[in-house]
C-alpha positions as CSV (number, residue, x, y, z in Angstrom):
1,X,-10.1,-1.8,36.7
2,X,-8.3,-3.7,33.9
3,X,-10.7,-3.0,31.6
4,X,-10.7,0.6,32.3
5,X,-6.8,0.4,31.7
6,X,-7.0,-1.5,28.7
7,X,-9.9,1.1,27.2
8,X,-7.6,4.0,28.0
9,X,-4.7,2.6,25.9
10,X,-7.1,2.0,23.3
11,X,-8.5,5.7,23.1
12,X,-5.0,7.2,22.9
13,X,-3.9,4.4,20.1
14,X,-7.1,5.5,18.5
15,X,-6.5,9.2,18.6
16,X,-3.2,8.4,16.8
17,X,-5.0,6.1,14.0
18,X,-7.8,8.7,13.5
19,X,-4.8,11.4,12.4
20,X,-3.4,8.6,10.2
21,X,-6.9,7.9,8.7
22,X,-7.3,11.1,7.1
23,X,-5.0,10.0,4.5
24,X,-6.7,6.5,3.9
25,X,-9.4,5.7,1.6
26,X,-11.9,3.4,2.4
27,X,-15.0,1.5,0.7
28,X,-18.1,0.2,2.2
29,X,-18.5,-3.5,3.4
30,X,-21.5,-5.6,4.4
31,X,-20.7,-7.5,7.6
32,X,-21.2,-11.3,8.1
33,X,-24.0,-10.7,11.0
34,X,-25.7,-7.9,9.6
35,X,-29.2,-8.2,10.2
36,X,-32.1,-5.2,9.4
37,X,-31.0,-2.2,7.9
38,X,-32.4,1.4,7.2
39,X,-31.6,4.0,4.4
40,X,-30.4,7.2,6.0
41,X,-31.2,10.0,3.9
42,X,-29.7,13.3,3.0
43,X,-30.2,15.9,0.3
44,X,-31.5,13.0,-2.2
45,X,-28.6,10.6,-1.4
46,X,-29.3,7.5,0.6
47,X,-26.7,5.5,2.9
48,X,-27.4,1.9,3.9
49,X,-26.7,1.7,7.9
50,X,-27.4,-1.5,9.8
51,X,-29.3,-1.4,12.8
52,X,-27.4,-2.4,16.3
53,X,-30.0,-2.9,19.3
54,X,-28.7,-2.4,22.9
55,X,-27.4,-5.7,24.5
56,X,-26.9,-7.1,20.8
57,X,-23.6,-7.3,18.5
58,X,-22.9,-7.3,15.1
59,X,-20.4,-10.2,13.8
60,X,-17.8,-9.2,11.2
61,X,-14.9,-10.6,9.7
62,X,-11.8,-8.8,8.3
63,X,-8.8,-10.1,6.6
64,X,-5.6,-8.1,7.0
65,X,-3.5,-6.3,6.9
66,X,-5.8,-3.5,6.7
67,X,-7.4,-0.3,8.4
68,X,-11.0,-0.4,9.2
69,X,-13.7,2.3,9.8
70,X,-16.9,2.2,11.8
71,X,-19.2,4.9,11.5
72,X,-21.7,4.8,14.3
73,X,-25.2,7.2,14.6
74,X,-27.4,6.7,17.5
75,X,-30.9,6.7,16.9
76,X,-32.6,9.5,19.0
77,X,-35.9,8.4,19.9
78,X,-38.8,10.2,22.4
79,X,-37.4,13.4,22.1
80,X,-33.9,12.8,23.0
81,X,-31.6,15.8,21.9
82,X,-28.4,14.1,22.3
83,X,-26.8,10.8,23.4
84,X,-23.6,9.7,25.3
85,X,-22.5,6.2,24.2
86,X,-19.2,4.0,23.7
87,X,-18.0,2.1,20.9
88,X,-16.6,-1.4,21.4
89,X,-15.1,-3.7,18.9
90,X,-14.1,-7.1,20.5
91,X,-12.0,-10.2,19.2
92,X,-12.9,-13.0,21.4
93,X,-12.8,-11.6,24.9
94,X,-10.0,-9.0,24.0
95,X,-11.0,-5.3,23.5
96,X,-9.5,-4.1,20.1
97,X,-10.7,-0.7,19.9
98,X,-12.9,1.7,21.5
99,X,-14.3,5.2,21.4
100,X,-16.6,6.9,23.8
101,X,-18.5,9.7,22.4
102,X,-21.6,11.9,22.3
103,X,-23.7,13.0,19.6
104,X,-26.5,15.6,18.8
105,X,-29.5,15.4,16.0
106,X,-28.0,15.5,12.4
107,X,-29.6,16.7,9.2
108,X,-29.9,12.9,8.0
109,X,-33.7,11.4,7.8
110,X,-34.9,7.8,8.7
111,X,-38.4,6.5,7.6
112,X,-39.0,5.3,11.1
113,X,-41.8,7.6,13.0
114,X,-40.4,9.5,16.1
115,X,-36.7,8.9,15.5
116,X,-33.8,11.1,14.6
117,X,-30.4,10.3,13.4
118,X,-27.7,11.8,15.3
119,X,-24.4,12.8,14.0
120,X,-21.8,10.4,12.9
121,X,-18.9,9.2,15.3
122,X,-16.0,7.3,13.8
123,X,-14.0,4.4,15.1
124,X,-10.6,3.5,13.1
125,X,-8.6,0.6,14.2
126,X,-6.0,-1.4,12.2
127,X,-6.2,-5.3,11.3
128,X,-3.2,-7.3,11.6
129,X,-2.4,-10.1,8.8
130,X,-4.5,-12.8,8.9
131,X,-8.4,-13.6,9.2
132,X,-9.9,-11.8,12.1
133,X,-13.5,-12.3,13.8
134,X,-14.8,-9.2,15.1
135,X,-17.9,-8.4,17.4
136,X,-19.2,-4.5,17.7
137,X,-21.6,-3.4,20.3
138,X,-22.6,0.0,21.6
139,X,-22.9,0.5,24.9
140,X,-25.2,3.6,26.3
141,X,-28.0,4.1,29.1
142,X,-29.4,6.9,26.5
143,X,-30.4,5.0,23.6
144,X,-32.0,1.8,22.4
145,X,-30.7,1.5,19.0
146,X,-27.7,2.7,16.8
147,X,-27.2,2.9,13.1
148,X,-23.7,1.4,11.9
149,X,-21.8,1.4,8.7
150,X,-18.6,-0.6,7.9
151,X,-15.6,0.6,5.9
152,X,-12.5,-1.2,5.0
153,X,-9.2,0.3,3.5
154,X,-9.0,0.5,-0.3
155,X,-6.4,-1.4,-1.7
156,X,-4.0,0.5,-3.8
157,X,-3.3,-1.0,-7.3
158,X,-0.1,-1.7,-7.7
159,X,1.6,-0.2,-10.8
160,X,2.0,-2.2,-13.9
161,X,5.5,-2.2,-15.1
162,X,6.6,-3.0,-18.6
163,X,9.8,-3.7,-20.2
164,X,11.8,-0.5,-21.4
165,X,14.3,-0.7,-24.4
166,X,17.4,1.8,-23.9
167,X,17.9,4.4,-26.9
168,X,21.8,3.2,-27.4
169,X,23.8,0.1,-26.5
170,X,26.4,-1.9,-27.4
171,X,26.4,-5.4,-26.6
172,X,23.7,-7.7,-25.0
173,X,23.2,-10.9,-23.3
174,X,20.5,-13.6,-22.7
175,X,19.5,-14.5,-19.7
176,X,17.9,-17.9,-19.3
177,X,14.5,-17.9,-17.9
178,X,11.8,-20.7,-17.8
179,X,9.5,-19.1,-20.3
180,X,12.0,-17.4,-22.8
181,X,15.6,-15.4,-22.6
182,X,15.5,-12.3,-20.9
183,X,17.7,-9.5,-22.7
184,X,20.4,-7.3,-20.5
185,X,22.8,-4.8,-21.9
186,X,26.2,-4.6,-20.9
187,X,27.8,-1.5,-19.2
188,X,31.5,-1.2,-19.3
189,X,33.9,1.8,-17.9
190,X,33.3,3.6,-20.7
191,X,30.0,3.0,-21.2
192,X,27.7,1.2,-23.3
193,X,24.2,2.2,-22.6
194,X,22.2,5.2,-23.1
195,X,18.6,5.8,-22.1
196,X,16.7,9.1,-23.3
197,X,13.0,9.7,-21.9
198,X,10.9,12.6,-20.7
199,X,10.2,13.5,-17.0
200,X,9.0,13.1,-14.6
201,X,9.3,9.2,-14.5
202,X,10.2,6.4,-12.2
203,X,12.6,3.7,-13.9
204,X,13.3,0.5,-12.4
205,X,17.0,-0.8,-13.2
206,X,17.5,-4.5,-13.0
207,X,21.0,-5.2,-12.6
208,X,23.5,-8.1,-12.4
209,X,27.3,-7.7,-12.1
210,X,29.4,-10.3,-14.2
211,X,32.1,-12.5,-12.8
212,X,34.7,-14.0,-14.8
213,X,37.5,-16.9,-14.2
214,X,39.5,-14.0,-12.2
215,X,36.6,-13.0,-9.8
216,X,36.5,-15.9,-7.2
217,X,34.5,-14.4,-4.3
218,X,31.9,-11.4,-3.4
219,X,32.7,-8.5,-5.5
220,X,32.1,-4.7,-4.5
221,X,30.5,-2.8,-7.6
222,X,29.0,0.7,-8.2
223,X,26.5,1.3,-11.4
224,X,27.1,5.1,-12.3
225,X,24.4,7.4,-13.8
226,X,25.7,10.3,-15.9
227,X,24.1,13.2,-17.7
228,X,26.1,15.7,-19.8
229,X,29.3,14.4,-18.0
230,X,28.0,14.9,-14.7
231,X,27.2,12.3,-12.3
232,X,23.5,11.8,-11.4
233,X,23.4,8.7,-9.3
234,X,25.7,6.0,-8.3
235,X,24.2,2.7,-7.3
236,X,26.3,0.5,-5.1
237,X,26.4,-2.9,-3.9
238,X,28.0,-6.2,-3.4
239,X,27.7,-8.8,-5.8
240,X,27.4,-12.6,-5.4
241,X,27.5,-15.1,-8.0
242,X,24.2,-16.5,-9.0
243,X,23.7,-20.3,-8.2
244,X,20.9,-20.5,-10.3
245,X,20.8,-18.4,-13.4
246,X,23.2,-18.6,-16.3
247,X,23.5,-16.6,-19.6
248,X,22.4,-18.8,-22.7
249,X,25.0,-17.0,-25.0
250,X,28.2,-15.8,-22.9
251,X,29.5,-19.2,-21.1
252,X,32.4,-16.7,-20.4
253,X,30.4,-14.9,-17.6
254,X,28.7,-15.8,-14.6
255,X,25.7,-13.3,-13.5
256,X,25.3,-12.3,-10.2
257,X,22.2,-12.4,-8.0
258,X,19.5,-9.4,-8.9
259,X,19.7,-5.9,-7.8
260,X,17.1,-3.7,-8.3
261,X,17.0,0.1,-8.4
262,X,15.0,3.0,-8.8
263,X,15.9,6.1,-11.0
264,X,14.0,9.1,-10.3
265,X,13.5,11.1,-13.5
266,X,12.9,15.2,-12.9
267,X,10.6,17.1,-15.6
268,X,12.0,17.6,-18.8
269,X,14.0,15.4,-21.5
270,X,17.0,13.5,-20.3
271,X,19.4,11.3,-21.7
272,X,21.4,9.0,-19.3
273,X,24.9,7.1,-20.0
274,X,25.1,4.3,-17.6
275,X,28.9,3.3,-16.7
276,X,30.7,0.7,-14.7
277,X,32.4,2.4,-11.7
278,X,35.1,1.3,-9.7
279,X,34.3,-2.3,-10.1
280,X,36.8,-5.5,-10.5
281,X,33.9,-7.0,-12.6
282,X,34.3,-7.1,-16.5
283,X,30.9,-5.5,-17.1
284,X,27.5,-5.2,-15.5
285,X,24.4,-6.2,-17.1
286,X,21.4,-3.9,-17.0
287,X,17.6,-3.7,-18.2
288,X,15.0,-1.2,-17.5
289,X,11.2,-1.3,-16.5
290,X,8.8,1.6,-16.4
291,X,5.1,2.0,-15.2
292,X,3.0,1.2,-18.4
293,X,1.2,5.0,-18.1
294,X,4.9,6.3,-18.8
295,X,5.6,4.8,-22.1
296,X,5.2,6.6,-25.2
297,X,7.6,9.7,-23.8
298,X,10.7,8.3,-25.3
299,X,12.5,10.7,-27.6
C-alpha cells in the first residue's frame, strides 16, 4: 500500500515535470553500469541504446542540481504487438521517479532476429544538489528486455561580460584590488557620466555609493538613468561602508559595499545620462560591463 501511494505521488510530479521538460535541452550520457548495447536504426540514422533485461538494473550516477531524461523502448519479441510496462528509478530503497506506460511497434529497427522495437516512453526527474547513485529497472509481464537511453540537461553557457567604457565622463576613482586598480566613474546630482550604445542590449552596472566624514552610518541612495531629460530608471538601495575596499587615489572618500544592477536597453541608438538622485552621498562611483558579443555597437 505504501509503495502505491509513493508511486501515485511520483506520477503526479512526473506529469508536471514532463510539461517543464519541453523547454529543456538534453545531451546523451553513458551510465556507469551500462552493459550490452544495440544500435536502433531509422532513416539511415543510428541511436545507441543499452539493453535492460527483466529482473536486472542499470546503475548510473548523476551530479546535481540537474534534470534527467530516460528513454525506454520495449523489445517486442515473439509477435507481440504491444506491451505494458513500468519504469522505475530508485536511490537506495527510495523510489525517485516512476511511470506506467504502454507501447506499440515503432519504425525503428534492431539487428536482432525476431525483435521489433517499441515506441519510446520518456521518464523525467530532477536531481538535487550533490552526487547521487541511481538504479533503473523496467517491470513488465509482457516483455523480457528493454532498450534504454540516458540524457542529462545541457548546462547553459554563462555569458561572458567585459568592461565597457562610458562615452563621456568627468572624474574617475581607482578602487584597489588584488591584481590591479579598477576604474570607477563618479556621478553627482548634475551627472558626470554618459553612455551611448545600440540596443537591444543588457548592461551590468557596478555601483558603490561614497561616504565622506559627514556620513557616519548607512545611507539611502538612488542612481538615476535619464534619456533626453526623461527618467528611464531609478536604481535604489541602502549603502553600507565597505570594510575591505578603499580607493587608491581618493583618501577623502570611503566606498560602500558593491551593488549590482541590470539596465535593459531597447532596440535602437540610446544615450543615457547617470545622476545621483536624493542621496546624502557626495557622489556615486559606477562602472559598466556588457556581454562580449554585444561589443562593437557603441556609437
